[in-house]
N, C-alpha and C positions, 0 to 999 in steps of 0.2 A: 950269530946271536939271534935268538928268536923267542917267541912267547913272552912270558913275564919280564925277562931281561930286556927284551926289545922295548916293551912299554915303559919300563923304568928309565931306559936310556932316552926314550922319546920325551920324557919330562925335562931332560936337560937340553936336548937338541930338537926342538919342535919342527915339524914340517911347515912349509909355507901355508898360511891361512888365507881363505877367501871369505869375504863378507856374505852373510845371509840376512835377508830382511828380518828385522826384529830388533828389539832393544839389546844392544851389546852382544850380539851373537856372532860367533865365528866358527868355521868348520874347516877341517883339513881339506886341502886341494889335492884330489887323487892324481892330478896330472903333474904334480910337482915331483921332482926327483927325491928319492928317499934320503933322509939324513944319514950320517955315518952310522953304520951298524944297524939301521932300522930295517927289519925284515919286510920283504914285499907282502908276505901274508898278513903281518900285523897291520900294515898300511891299508890293505884291502878290508880288514875288519873295521878299521876306523872309518873308511869311506862308506862301507855298508851301513854302519851305525848312523852316519850323517844323513843317509838317504832314507832312514826308517820313517814310516808314516805316523808313528805314535804322537808326534808333536808337530803337526804340519805347519803351524803358524809360528814356531820357534819361540813360544812363550816360555818363561822360566817354569820348569817342572816342579820346583820346590817353592813356588810362590806362596807368600803368607796369606794372600787373599785369593778368593775364586776369581777366575778370568772370564770376562765377557767381551765378545767380539762384535764390532760394527759390520754392517753389510758393505760399507763404502769407506773411502778416505774421509778424514775429518779435518775441516779447515776453519773451524769456528772456535771462539773462546767462550761461548755461552755455556753455562754450567748445566743446562737441561739438554738431554738427548732423548728423543721420543721413541716410543716402542717400535714404530715401523722401520726405524733405522738400525735396529739391533737384532743380531742373530739369536735365535733361541738357544740358550746354553744346553749342553748335553746333560749336565747336572745342575738343575735350576736352583739358584740361591734362594734363601728365604726372603720374603718381602722386607726390605730395609737393611739387608746384609751389606757390609762393605766389600766392594769388589775392585779389581783393577780392570780398566777398560782399554782395549786396543782397537785400532781401526783395521780395515781389511788388509792394509799393507804391513801390519805388524808393528805400527808405531804406537807407543804408549800415549794415551790421551789423558788419563788421570785416574784418580782413586776416589770412590764415592759410594753413594747408596744405589743399590739396584732393587727394582720392584717390577717383576714380570706381570703384575696385575694392574699397574697404573699406566695412564697415557704417557706420563713422563717416566721412562724406563730407568734412566740414569740421572743422578744429581751429583755432579762432580764437586768434590770438596777440596781436593789437593792435586796439583799437577806436577809436583816434585816426586819422582819415583822413590827417592831415598827417604821421604818423610812418612812415617807411620801415622795412620789416622787412629789414634787410641785415646785413652782418657787424658793423657798429657796434652795431646793435640787439641782436644776440646777445651781444656783449661786455658791453654795459651790463646786460642782464637777468641774465646769469650773474654779473656783478660784484655785483649787488644780492643775489643768493642767497648768495654767499660772504660778503658783509658781514654778513648776518643771522647766519650761523653764528659768525663771528669777533668781530664788534663788539658784537652784541646778546646772543647766547647764550653767547659766550666759550667755545666748545667746545674750543679749543686748550688750555685749562687743565685739561680733563677727559680728553681723548683725542686721539690723532692719527689716529683713524678716525671719520668721520662722513659723512652724506649731504650732498653738495654741491648737488645739484639734485634736487628731488622733483616732477618732471613738472608737472601742473596746479597743484600747491601753490605753485610758484614761477613760474607763468605760462609754462612751457615744455612744452607738451603733447607727450607722446611721448618725453621724455628723462629718464633717471635717471642720475646720476653719484654714485659713492661714492669716498671718499678713504680709502686705507690707507697711511698714512705718505707715502712718495714715489710711490706707485702710485695712479693714478686709473683707475677702471673705469667706462666709459660703456656704458649699455644703451639701444638704440633700440627704441621701441615704435611708431613711426610711420614711414611712408615719407618724410615731410617731414624729420624729424630725420636719417634716414639720408642723404637727398639733400644736406642742408646740413651734413654732419658736419665738413667742413673748417673751417667757421665755429665750430663747437663746439670743435674741437681748438685753434684759434687763441686763443679766449677762455680756455680752461683753461690754456694755456701762459702766457698773460699773468698770470693770477692765481696759478699754481703753477709758477714758473720751475724748469726742470730736472726736472719730474715725468715719470715714465713713464706712458704711456697705453695701456690695453687696452680695446678696444671689441668689442661683439658684439650680436646680436639672436637671440632664441629662434626656433626653427623655426616655431612656430605663429604668431608675429607676422609673420614673413616671408611666410608663406602668406596670412594675412589682409590684409596691407598690400601684397602683390604686389611684393616686392623680394627679391633674393638677396644674402646677405652672410655671409662667413665671418669668424670672429674675427680681429682685426688688433691686433698689438702694435707699439708705436712703435719698439722696439729690435730687432724681428725675432724669429722663433721663438715660444716660449711664455714668459710672464712668470715670473720667480722670485717665490715668495710673499713677502709683506711681513710683518714682525713688528710688530704694533700693540699699544698699551697703552691700556686704559680703566680708570679708577679704580684705577690701580696694578697691574692684572692683565694678563698678556701672552697674546696669541693669534697664531696664524699665519693670515693671510688669503691664500687661494689662489684667484684668480678663474677659473683654468683647471681647478679641482678640484671639490669636492663642492657648495659653494653657488654659485649662478650669478654673484654679484658678489663672492664671496670670504669674507664673514662677515656675520652678521645684526646690523648695528649698530643696527637699530631697537629691539632689546631692551635696550639699554645701561642705561637707568634702571630697567627692570623687574628686570634681573639684580642691580643694586646694592641695590634695596629688598628683594628677596627674601633676598639673602645676609646682610643685617643682622638677619634674624629667626631664623637657623638655627644659631647657635653651639652646639656640644655636642649637636646633634640628629642623628637618622637621616633622611637625605634620599634621595628617589627622583626621578630626572630621566627622564621618559618622552619618547620621540621626541627624544633628547638632541642629535641632530645632531653638531656638532663640539665639544660639551661645554660650551657657554657657562654655563648655570646650574650644572652639576655642578662645574666648576672654580671658579667664584665661591664656591659653598658650601664647598668644601674649603679654599680660601684663607681664608675668613672663620671657619674653626674648627668646621665640622660634624664630628661624631664619626664618621660613616660616610656615604659617598655612593655611590649606585649609579646608573649611567646606562644606559638601554636604547635601542637603535635597530636597525632591521632592515638598515641599509646598512653593510656591512663597511668601505667606504672612509671614511665619516665617523667610524666608531669608531676607525680608525687615526689620523685627524687629532685626535680628541678625546684620545686617549692622548698624542699628541705635545704638545698644548696643556697637559695636566696636567704633563708633564715640564718644560715651560718655566717652570712656577710651583712646581716641587718639591713637588707634591702627588700623591696616589695614589688617586683615586676608582676604583671598580671599574666597568669598562665591559663590557657584555654585548651581543652581537649576537643579537637576537631580535625576533619579532613581538610587540608589546605585548599583543595580545588573549589568546593562550594563556598568555603569561608571567604576566599579571595574574590570570587564572583559577587558575593553579597556585599563585601566591603567596597568593591568598585562601584556597585550600584548605589550605595549610600554616599558615594563621593569621598570616601575616606582616603587620606594621603599621609604618608610617613616620610620623615626626613632621611631615614636610613633603613634599609631592608636587608635582612640576611636570609639566604635560601641555601640550606645545607641538608639535602635529602640523603637517605640511606643508599647503599650500593644498589644499582638497578639490575645488574645481571652478572652472572659468572660465565655465561654462554656466548661465544663469539657470534653465533647465529642470531642472537637477540640484541646485538649492538644497535641496529637501526631502530628497533622498537624502543630501546632505552633512550636514544637521542630524541625520539618523538616525545617521550614523557618529559625529558628535560626542556624541550622546546615549549610544551604546553604550560609547564609550571613557571618557567621564566617569563613567558609572555604575560601570564596573570600577575606575577610579582611586579613586573615593570608597570603594570596598570595602577599600582597603589603607591608608586614613588613620586613624590612631588618634583616639579621641575627644579633642577639643580641639586637634587638629592642623591644619595649614595646607595648603590646596589652591590652587595657582596654575595656572589654566587659560587657554588662549589660542586664538585663531582668527585666522589671517592670510588667510582667505577673504573678499575684499572684498565679494562679493555677499551674504554673511550679515551682517545688521545687528546692532548691539549689542543691540537689543531682542530679536531672535530668539535671539541667543546666551544672553542672561540667561534667557529662557524655557526654552531647552533645559536650562540648568543646573538650573533649578527642577524640571523633569521628571526629570532624572537623579537628583537628590537624593531625589525621591519614590520612584522605582523602586528605589533603593539602600537605602531606609529610613534615610536620614541627614537631619539638620537642618543647613542651611548658613547661616552668617552672613557676608554680604558685607562685607569690610573696605575694599576699594579697587577701583575700576574705572578702568582706565587704557588706554593705547594705545601707539603708537610714540613715540619721543623727539621733542623739539621741532625737530630737524633734519629731521623728516618733516611739515612743516606741510600743512594742507589749507584750501582756501577754503570758506567757508560755503555758497556756491552750487555747490560741486562735492564732494558728500559721498563720491563714489567714491574720492577720494584717501585717505580715512580707512579703511584696510583692517584694521589690527591691533586686536583686542579683547583686553584683559587683565583678568582678574577674580581677585582675591586674596580668599580666604574661609576662615573657620574652620569646621571640621566639629565641631559641638557634641556630638553623641552617636554 
């Protein structure tokens, strides 16, 4: 028996198989004795096919997704894989295309976005090879993020403004979605999320029926990730601001205005805690932005509240937020550095001071310079806190670690000649979760301390 008959019989009585590196791959062992009736010629044909170089890494030839190979073995659970670790594919996928990633040993790493133009070449979304990353996958993953906020954290009882998706923290690398009442704001940080934005929109509409959707991507992200995108509003034109409520206090969220997604919802719990400490006190809110801490303090009964910011546009929004709550903090457009020096020279002191500056850098090479800026402004802020008063200081620079920020505060206190007692170290609210294996998602540092002398 030979030829086709031998191959047919081979299906019933297979030769011994030997493993080949790669996911679920087996090949005939040419050293094994032929099965009953299996012709030696047919066996040689099978062995020759097994040695053929067409698929040297033994990846599935009928794979649904393009295949990308790493230059080495992969022993990490971090979803980012950088460009220098990835072999250049023979057929380069488009930026943001979904691919399967294998290491140099042929082991399946995961399925996710590939971008040959970005420093982050691979963003792994799924490590189960049987799970397709399709529209249903997006709907399921976004649904899990919504359920966390609504069913576990019960944020609807506290506010109608919260983060719906926090990128890697929710297993959706490159996507941030914030909710402001009926307005959803989606920000794309990767070409992959931009390319699959319609799947994102469909999932959001399912979980937030009737919601308005505004989406955008920062220019620096578009440049790094190699895509072009202008802001899009589902209703056409520019979105009307939403009025949101948190802990009973009202704010306007304007995604097309001062803050890139409309309002800093990450500080919700920090604003609430701080405001409960300042009834009857004199409060200074530095880098006040749209007035979050200042308005909270005024509503909670602070005797006097002053907010300082260099941006005239956010000062106008802060004043409008104060009017929404029938309170009247004093907002001043000024650079905090000369303003603080002049205030200290006049001998001004405050019972509670907030210092919440914007992100200092996105560049690792500039972290030391950023820490110096934090040091200078914290030293000046400590100079206007009365003995026994409260300082709430923050950093939203993700590249600055909590340890570095606390060390900066220690040095600022030394140079200011003040003794600082740390009461509470915190971060963003629980709607901004982070994975233990992805510390980059934990960007906000919050330190509440008493200035003893």
